[in-house]
C-alpha positions in Angstrom: 91.0 89.0 88.0 90.7 87.6 84.6 94.0 86.7 82.9 93.9 87.4 79.2 96.0 85.4 76.7 99.7 86.0 76.9 101.2 88.5 74.4 104.8 89.0 73.6 106.5 92.4 73.3 110.1 92.9 72.0 112.6 94.6 74.3 112.9 97.6 72.0 109.1 98.0 71.8 108.9 97.9 75.6 111.6 100.5 75.9 109.8 102.9 73.5 106.2 102.2 74.8 106.7 101.4 78.5 103.6 103.3 79.7 101.3 101.7 77.2 102.6 98.2 78.0 102.2 98.8 81.7 98.7 100.1 81.1 97.9 96.8 79.4 99.3 94.9 82.3 97.2 96.9 84.7 94.1 95.9 82.7 95.0 92.3 83.3 97.2 91.2 80.4 100.3 89.0 81.0 103.0 90.2 78.6 106.1 88.2 77.8 109.2 90.3 77.0 111.4 89.0 74.2 114.9 89.8 73.1 115.7 88.7 69.5 112.6 86.5 69.7 113.8 84.7 72.9 111.6 85.2 76.0 113.5 87.0 78.8 110.9 88.2 81.2 107.2 88.1 81.9 105.1 91.1 83.1 102.1 90.0 85.1 99.5 92.1 87.0 99.7 92.1 90.8 96.6 90.7 92.5 95.3 93.4 94.9 92.6 92.9 97.4 89.4 94.8 96.7 89.1 97.9 98.8 85.7 99.4 99.6 84.9 102.6 97.7 85.5 105.7 99.7 81.9 106.8 99.5 80.6 103.4 100.6 83.0 103.5 103.6 82.0 107.1 104.6 78.3 106.1 104.3 78.9 103.0 106.5 80.6 105.2 109.1 77.7 107.7 109.0 79.9 110.5 107.7 78.2 110.9 104.4 74.8 112.4 103.6 73.3 111.9 100.2 72.6 115.1 98.2 68.9 116.1 98.0 69.2 117.3 94.4 71.8 115.0 92.9 73.5 116.6 89.9 72.3 120.1 90.7 74.8 122.9 89.7 73.8 126.5 90.2 73.8 128.7 87.1 76.1 131.3 88.7 77.8 131.5 92.1 77.4 134.9 93.8 79.9 136.3 96.2 79.0 136.2 99.9 76.8 139.1 100.9 78.3 141.6 103.3 80.5 144.7 103.4 82.6 145.9 100.6 85.1 143.4 99.4 88.8 143.9 99.9 90.6 145.7 97.0 92.1 142.4 95.9 88.7 140.6 96.0 87.1 143.5 94.1 89.7 143.4 91.4 89.3 139.6 91.0 85.5 139.9 90.8 85.9 142.7 88.2 88.3 140.6 86.2 85.9 137.6 86.2 83.0 139.8 85.2 84.9 141.2 82.3 85.8 137.7 81.1 82.2 136.7 80.9 81.5 139.3 78.1 
């Protein structure tokens, strides 16, 4: 992990922008917290071991099969063919159809 130059943040700014400051720390910044200009704390990123990506792991385990047409998305999904849908399914399909127009 690359450690970027240290930046200082006032206690009030930290209190008002905690999530933004933590996001910066997650990205690798070390941030010194000051109170009235005096350093009181240092926020540093935690070094975490790299974990293999889930897809790479599933592929290595033989539990993943690559798509034949990567990126393919059908234009419209059709309901499963068969008998008449239940009244609730019929109402849902009718509502969806009316929203398309």
